[in-house]
C-alpha positions in Angstrom: 12.0 110.3 48.3 10.8 106.6 48.6 10.4 104.6 51.8 13.6 103.3 53.5 13.9 99.6 53.7 15.2 97.7 56.8 18.8 97.8 55.6 18.8 101.6 55.1 18.2 101.6 51.3 15.7 104.0 49.8 13.1 102.1 47.7 12.4 104.1 44.4 8.9 104.7 43.0 8.0 104.4 39.4 8.3 108.1 38.6 11.7 108.3 40.2 12.7 105.2 38.2 11.9 106.8 34.9 13.5 109.8 35.8 16.8 108.1 36.4 16.4 106.0 33.4 15.8 109.3 31.4 18.9 110.8 33.0 21.3 108.1 32.0 19.7 107.7 28.5 22.4 107.7 25.8 24.6 105.7 28.1 25.0 101.9 28.7 22.8 99.5 30.6 22.6 95.6 30.6 20.0 93.6 29.1 19.2 90.2 30.4 17.3 87.3 28.8 17.1 83.6 28.7 18.4 81.6 25.7 18.1 77.8 25.6 17.9 77.7 29.2 21.0 80.0 29.9 21.1 83.4 31.2 22.5 86.0 29.0 23.5 89.6 29.9 24.8 92.0 27.4 25.9 95.6 27.9 23.8 97.9 25.5 23.4 101.5 24.7 19.9 102.8 25.2 17.6 105.6 24.7 14.1 106.3 26.0 11.0 106.0 23.9 8.3 107.7 25.8 8.5 105.6 29.1 9.9 102.6 27.4 13.6 101.6 26.7 14.9 101.5 23.2 17.9 99.7 21.8 19.5 99.3 18.4 20.6 95.8 17.4 21.6 93.8 14.5 20.9 90.1 13.5 21.2 87.7 16.4 20.0 86.7 19.8 18.5 90.0 20.7 16.6 90.7 17.7 15.5 87.1 17.7 14.0 87.5 21.2 12.2 90.6 20.1 10.7 89.0 17.2 9.3 86.2 19.6 8.0 89.1 21.9 10.1 87.6 24.7 10.1 89.2 28.2 13.6 90.6 29.0 15.1 92.7 31.8 17.3 95.8 31.6 19.3 97.4 34.3 21.0 100.8 34.7 23.1 101.9 37.7 25.4 104.7 38.9 27.8 105.1 41.5 28.7 108.7 42.7 30.7 110.1 45.6 27.5 110.8 47.5 25.2 107.9 46.4 24.7 104.9 44.4 21.6 103.8 42.7 20.2 100.9 40.5 17.0 100.7 38.4 15.8 97.4 36.7 13.1 97.2 34.2 11.2 94.2 33.1 8.8 93.7 30.3 8.1 92.3 26.7 10.2 93.4 23.9 9.4 94.0 20.2 10.7 95.2 17.1 9.8 98.5 15.8 8.8 98.9 12.2 8.1 102.6 12.2 10.8 105.4 12.2 12.0 106.2 15.7 11.4 110.0 16.0 10.6 110.5 19.6 13.4 108.7 21.2 15.7 110.7 23.6 18.3 111.9 23.7 17.9 112.5 19.9 21.5 112.7 19.1 22.7 109.6 21.0 24.3 106.8 18.9 25.5 103.4 19.7 29.2 103.3 20.7 29.9 100.3 18.3 31.5 101.2 15.1 28.8 99.4 13.1 25.4 99.3 14.9 22.7 97.2 13.6 19.8 98.7 11.7 16.9 97.2 13.9 15.2 99.0 16.7 13.9 97.0 19.9 11.7 98.5 22.3 11.5 97.1 25.9 8.2 97.8 27.7 8.8 98.9 31.4 5.8 96.8 32.7 7.7 96.3 35.9 10.3 98.9 37.3 12.2 98.6 40.6 14.9 100.7 41.9 17.2 101.3 45.0 19.1 104.1 46.0 22.1 103.7 48.7 23.7 106.5 50.5 27.4 106.3 50.7 28.9 106.2 54.1 30.7 109.4 54.8 31.9 110.8 58.0 30.6 114.1 58.9 33.3 116.9 59.9 30.9 118.0 62.8 32.1 118.2 66.5 29.5 117.1 69.0 27.9 120.1 70.5 29.3 122.4 67.8 25.5 123.5 67.0 23.1 122.6 69.7 20.5 124.9 68.4 17.3 123.2 67.5 15.8 123.5 64.1 12.8 125.2 65.4 15.0 128.2 66.4 16.0 128.8 62.8 14.0 131.7 61.1 12.6 129.6 58.3 10.7 131.1 55.7 7.0 130.2 55.3 6.9 127.1 52.9 5.6 128.0 49.5 2.6 125.8 48.6 1.3 125.1 45.0 -1.5 122.9 43.8 -0.4 119.4 42.6 -1.3 120.2 39.0 1.0 123.1 38.5 3.6 122.8 35.6 7.3 122.8 35.6 7.3 126.4 34.4 4.8 127.4 37.0 6.9 125.8 39.8 10.1 127.5 38.6 8.5 130.8 38.6 7.2 130.4 42.1 10.7 129.7 43.3 12.2 132.6 41.5 9.4 134.9 42.9 10.0 133.7 46.6 13.8 133.3 46.1 13.5 129.6 47.5 15.0 126.5 46.2 11.9 124.2 46.8 8.1 124.2 46.9 5.5 121.9 48.4 2.6 120.5 46.2 -0.6 119.9 47.7 -1.2 118.8 51.4 -1.8 115.8 53.5 0.8 114.8 52.5 2.7 117.5 50.6 5.0 116.5 47.9 8.3 118.4 47.5 9.8 119.6 44.1 13.3 121.3 44.2 15.2 123.3 41.6 17.4 120.2 41.3 14.5 118.1 40.4 13.4 120.6 37.8 16.7 121.1 36.2 17.1 117.2 36.0 13.6 116.9 34.4 14.2 119.5 31.8 17.7 118.0 30.9 16.2 114.7 30.6 13.4 116.0 28.1 10.4 116.8 30.3 8.7 119.8 28.8 8.2 123.0 30.8 4.4 122.7 30.5 4.3 119.1 31.9 3.4 118.5 35.5 5.9 119.2 38.1 4.3 116.5 40.1 6.1 114.0 37.7 9.3 114.6 39.3 8.3 115.4 42.8 9.3 113.5 45.8 6.1 112.2 47.2 7.4 111.1 50.6 10.1 113.7 51.4 12.1 113.3 54.5 11.1 115.3 57.4 12.6 116.6 60.9 10.9 118.0 63.9 11.4 121.5 65.3 13.0 120.0 68.4 15.8 118.2 66.6 19.2 119.9 66.4 20.9 121.2 63.4 23.4 118.8 63.6 20.6 116.0 63.4 19.4 117.7 60.4 22.6 117.9 58.6 23.6 114.4 59.4 20.0 113.1 58.0 20.8 115.2 54.8 24.2 113.6 54.3 23.1 110.1 55.2 20.3 110.1 52.7 21.9 112.6 50.1 19.0 115.0 50.1 19.2 118.6 50.1 15.9 119.6 51.7 14.2 118.4 54.8 10.4 119.2 55.6 10.4 120.7 59.1 7.3 119.9 61.2 6.2 120.5 64.8 5.9 117.7 67.3 2.1 117.5 66.5 2.7 117.3 62.7 2.2 120.8 61.5 4.5 121.9 58.5 6.5 125.0 59.4 9.1 125.2 56.7 11.7 123.6 54.6 15.3 123.5 55.7 17.7 123.5 52.8 21.3 122.2 52.8 22.4 125.8 52.1 20.5 127.2 55.0 21.8 124.6 57.4 25.3 125.2 56.3 24.8 129.0 56.9 23.5 128.4 60.4 26.3 126.1 61.3 28.8 128.7 60.3 27.3 131.4 62.1 27.1 129.1 65.3 30.9 128.2 65.0 31.9 131.9 64.3 30.0 133.2 67.4 
């Protein structure tokens, strides 16, 4: 989780921007450049080449810009029921002469019937992103669950060193039967099973560092907050975990959306 700006949007860090670019790779983004003083924006299929963007083009404006190593922009976005996000990259472009073997996803191909034969790489020197929670009303009645988060019997948080691999983080979650772990301390980073699944699907190897997909500034809530407060925060920011701390800042656990739902159902039943 990045920091929240004054308008309520989450500002994404470079690692999260790269993860989202990788998740959408094989789909369509928009490339922007200037030609003869005019802004030009074109939709374009793309893949990821390490941490940079790869597009396939034919003769024309885009290939000419790459031959001049012009600085271009590239934007990808998504709108889902829970959230929307946008990632923009800017950097010099160049044509690749060597065969493209490491581009991901491997089987992705341009949608046009006759794609060009030239490959252009856009370096991601500058990456910016925003995530926007969709405004949804919560079906919760005031006072339906006045229990404080500190009253919930949370499991002790599973802490791991920051240099653990994706495989090791997954094994720790499996052993402890939890859906998230904390990496390091002061401050702790949070990695969830959702993060690991997304990373593996995007091509990150199981022996790569889990910190590459960690939320480095996870949202937190105090033990004196109510369960309704916690669920509202999860829904507002489209997250599945909150770090739970005491009023003096000591971490005592991680509240998952699943556990919050179970506690609310138990409260309403009783």
